[in-house]
C-alpha positions in Angstrom: 12.1 20.7 -8.3 8.8 21.4 -10.1 5.7 19.6 -9.1 2.0 19.5 -10.1 -0.6 20.9 -7.8 -4.2 21.3 -8.6 -3.8 22.0 -12.3 -0.5 24.0 -12.2 3.1 23.1 -12.3 4.9 25.1 -9.7 8.2 25.1 -7.8 8.2 22.9 -4.7 8.9 26.0 -2.5 5.6 27.6 -3.6 3.5 24.5 -3.1 1.1 24.8 -0.1 -1.8 22.6 1.1 -4.2 23.4 3.8 -3.9 21.7 7.1 -7.6 20.9 6.8 -7.0 18.8 3.8 -8.5 15.3 4.4 -5.4 13.6 3.2 -3.4 15.3 6.0 -6.1 14.8 8.6 -7.4 11.4 7.8 -5.3 9.8 5.1 -8.4 10.1 3.0 -7.0 9.7 -0.5 -5.6 7.4 -3.2 -2.3 7.4 -5.1 -0.4 5.8 -8.0 3.2 5.4 -8.9 4.5 4.9 -12.4 8.0 4.3 -13.7 9.1 6.0 -16.8 12.0 5.0 -19.1 12.9 7.6 -21.7 9.5 9.1 -20.9 7.7 5.9 -21.6 5.4 5.0 -18.8 5.4 1.3 -18.0 1.8 0.0 -18.0 0.6 3.6 -17.8 -2.8 2.6 -19.1 -3.2 0.0 -16.4 -2.1 2.6 -13.8 -4.8 5.0 -15.1 -7.4 2.3 -15.0 -6.4 1.4 -11.4 -6.5 5.0 -10.4 -10.0 5.3 -11.7 -11.0 2.1 -9.8 -9.5 3.4 -6.6 -11.2 6.8 -6.9 -14.5 5.0 -7.5 -14.2 2.6 -4.6 -13.1 5.4 -2.3 -16.0 7.6 -3.5 -13.7 10.5 -4.4 -15.3 12.6 -7.2 -14.1 15.6 -9.2 -10.9 14.3 -10.7 -10.7 12.6 -14.0 -8.2 9.7 -13.9 -7.8 10.0 -17.7 -5.9 13.2 -17.2 -3.1 11.3 -15.4 -1.0 10.5 -18.6 -1.0 14.2 -19.6 0.0 15.3 -16.1 2.9 12.9 -16.2 4.0 14.2 -19.6 3.9 17.8 -18.5 5.7 17.0 -15.3 8.5 15.1 -17.1 9.0 17.9 -19.6 8.9 20.7 -17.0 11.7 18.9 -15.0 13.7 17.8 -18.1 13.5 14.2 -16.9 13.7 11.1 -19.1 13.9 8.4 -16.5 11.7 8.9 -13.4 9.0 7.7 -11.2 5.9 9.8 -10.9 3.8 9.7 -7.7 0.3 11.1 -8.0 -2.0 11.6 -5.0 -5.6 12.6 -5.0 -7.3 13.4 -1.7 -11.0 14.1 -1.1 -10.1 17.7 -0.6 -10.2 20.5 2.1 -13.2 20.7 4.4 -14.3 23.8 6.3 -13.6 22.1 9.6 -12.1 18.8 10.8 -15.2 16.6 10.3 -15.1 12.9 9.7 -17.9 13.2 7.2 -17.8 16.3 5.0 -20.9 18.4 5.0 -20.6 19.3 1.3 -18.9 17.8 -1.8 -15.3 18.9 -1.8 -12.8 19.7 -4.6 -10.1 17.0 -4.6 -6.5 18.0 -3.9 -4.2 16.6 -6.6 -0.4 16.5 -6.3 2.1 14.8 -8.6 5.9 14.6 -8.0 8.6 13.3 -10.4 11.8 11.7 -9.0 14.8 10.9 -11.2 15.8 7.2 -11.3 18.3 5.1 -13.2 17.8 4.3 -16.9 16.8 0.9 -18.2 20.4 0.0 -19.2 21.4 0.3 -15.5 19.0 -2.6 -14.7 21.1 -5.6 -15.3 19.8 -8.2 -12.8 16.9 -8.6 -10.4 17.6 -7.0 -7.0 18.2 -9.5 -4.3 16.3 -8.7 -1.1 15.5 -10.2 2.3 12.0 -10.5 3.6 10.1 -11.5 6.7 6.6 -13.1 6.9 3.9 -11.6 9.1 0.2 -11.9 9.9 -1.5 -9.2 7.8 -2.7 -6.5 10.3 -4.1 -4.1 7.7 -7.6 -3.4 6.7 -9.5 -5.6 4.2 -9.9 -3.2 1.3 -6.4 -3.6 0.0 -7.6 -3.3 -3.6 -7.8 0.5 -3.0 -4.4 2.1 -3.5 -5.0 4.3 -0.5 -2.5 6.8 1.0 -3.5 5.4 4.5 -0.4 3.3 4.7 0.2 3.1 8.5 -0.4 -0.6 8.5 2.1 -1.2 5.7 4.6 1.1 7.4 4.4 -0.8 10.6 5.1 -4.1 8.8 8.0 -2.5 7.0 9.4 -1.1 10.2 9.3 -4.6 11.7 11.0 -6.0 8.6 13.7 -3.3 9.0 14.3 -4.4 12.6 15.1 -7.8 11.2 17.5 -6.5 8.5 14.9 -7.1 5.8 13.3 -4.7 3.3 9.9 -6.3 2.7 7.2 -8.1 4.7 5.2 -10.8 3.0 1.8 -10.8 4.6 -0.6 -13.6 5.2 -4.0 -14.0 6.8 -4.4 -17.3 8.7 -1.6 -18.9 6.7 -2.8 -17.8 3.3 -0.4 -15.4 1.5 -1.7 -12.2 0.1 0.9 -9.7 -0.9 3.9 -7.8 0.4 3.7 -4.5 2.3 4.7 -2.7 -0.9 4.6 -5.4 -3.6 2.9 -8.4 -5.1 4.3 -11.8 -4.3 4.9 -14.8 -6.6 6.7 -18.1 -6.1 8.0 -20.9 -8.4 7.5 -24.5 -7.7 8.0 -27.5 -10.0 8.7 -25.2 -13.0 5.6 -23.1 -12.7 5.1 -19.4 -11.6 2.4 -19.2 -8.9 0.8 -16.0 -7.7 -2.2 -15.3 -5.4 -5.5 -14.2 -7.0 -6.4 -10.5 -6.7 -10.1 -10.7 -6.2 -10.6 -13.3 -3.4 -11.8 -12.1 0.0 -10.0 -10.1 1.1 -8.8 -8.7 -2.2 -5.2 -7.5 -2.8 -3.8 -4.8 -4.9 -4.3 -5.2 -8.6 -0.6 -4.8 -9.3 0.4 -3.6 -12.7 3.9 -5.2 -12.3 2.1 -8.4 -11.4 0.2 -8.3 -14.6 3.5 -7.6 -16.5 5.1 -10.6 -14.7 2.4 -13.0 -15.8 2.6 -11.7 -19.4 6.4 -12.2 -19.3 5.9 -15.7 -18.1 3.6 -16.6 -20.9 5.9 -15.1 -23.5 8.8 -17.3 -22.4 6.6 -20.4 -22.1 6.6 -20.6 -18.4 3.5 -22.3 -16.9 1.5 -20.0 -14.6 -1.0 -20.6 -11.9 -3.2 -18.0 -10.2 -4.4 -19.6 -7.0 -4.1 -19.5 -3.2 -0.5 -19.8 -1.9 -0.1 -21.1 1.7 2.6 -19.9 4.1 4.1 -23.4 4.0 4.3 -23.3 0.2 6.0 -19.9 0.4 8.6 -21.2 2.8 9.5 -24.2 0.7 9.3 -22.6 -2.7 12.0 -23.0 -5.3 12.1 -19.2 -5.8 10.2 -16.3 -4.2 10.0 -13.0 -6.0 8.2 -9.7 -5.6 7.0 -7.4 -8.3 6.5 -3.6 -8.1 6.4 -0.6 -10.5 9.6 0.7 -8.9 11.8 -2.5 -9.1 10.0 -4.5 -11.8 11.0 -8.0 -10.5 13.1 -8.6 -7.3 14.3 -11.9 -6.0 13.7 -12.8 -2.3 16.9 -14.6 -1.4 16.3 -14.7 2.4 13.0 -15.3 4.2 12.7 -15.0 7.9 16.4 -15.2 8.2 16.8 -18.4 6.2 18.1 -18.6 2.6 15.7 -19.2 -0.2 17.2 -22.0 -2.3 20.9 -21.2 -2.6 20.5 -17.7 -1.4 20.8 -16.0 -4.8 18.4 -15.0 -7.5 17.2 -18.1 -9.3 17.0 -18.8 -13.0 13.2 -18.1 -13.3 13.6 -14.7 -11.5 16.4 -13.8 -13.8 14.6 -14.9 -16.9 11.4 -13.0 -16.0 13.4 -9.9 -15.0 15.2 -9.8 -18.4 12.0 -10.5 -20.3 10.3 -7.6 -18.6 13.2 -5.3 -19.5 13.2 -6.6 -23.1 9.5 -5.8 -23.4 10.2 -2.3 -22.3 13.0 -2.0 -24.8 10.6 -3.2 -27.5 8.0 -0.6 -26.5 10.7 2.1 -26.7 11.8 1.0 -30.1 8.2 0.9 -31.3 7.5 4.3 -30.0 10.6 5.7 -31.7 9.6 4.1 -35.0 6.2 5.5 -34.8 7.7 9.0 -34.1 10.0 8.8 -37.1 7.1 7.9 -39.5 4.6 10.4 -38.2 
């Protein structure tokens, strides 16, 4: 496998990073994950904007987020991949010693890895998953897509112990997000999702934005507002959105079925609309390529 490291695409076996890198020592870095279908990056512009936001909020200087699309294109071409997810990580860099506060401005360490995934045609229905609920034990700056994911991992390990694959997190009974996803519910025919900028903020999910756009296209009413834990537990449908899975339906919550225990009609409709929008983008890109 070929990966990107600090401006070069090299074989994985030749990739080396110092043990003094602050990402390794402190989890001091940010990341992005983008899904590509036929080398089309879903919401790539939004991912690039979010990367720039994370870098700014984290105070990491020396890497231009606008180079992200070209890194992705080069990495896909080098690995002869059409359908993939690309993970990009930017750390503050390598210090002279292990010091909590670096004495000088460092050069960021930038790594990107492409992993083959299934094509769009293989996505025929929303994945059905089980989830638990848990009091959010993470830090409050969740809008930064940081590589410091120990809090998320602990929640996911707890979910795994209960036979679930996601933990839907709340603070004092107010739902925020999942350990790796954004959360939405349906109630009385409307799609409802928590706001991203309340205190504490949650991740500005690109798949969340796509989900809201899909809802508007199919004429589904939407509400962006606080969701309580009680509302979550009595919702008509519960779904999560993420770049990797687009839309997934939560069919079991805390060991109890959601509705009839299967993906509901709204989850299915939104999943298919998201897929249709990607197909439209692929056709549009192909048309532009033929006429250029």
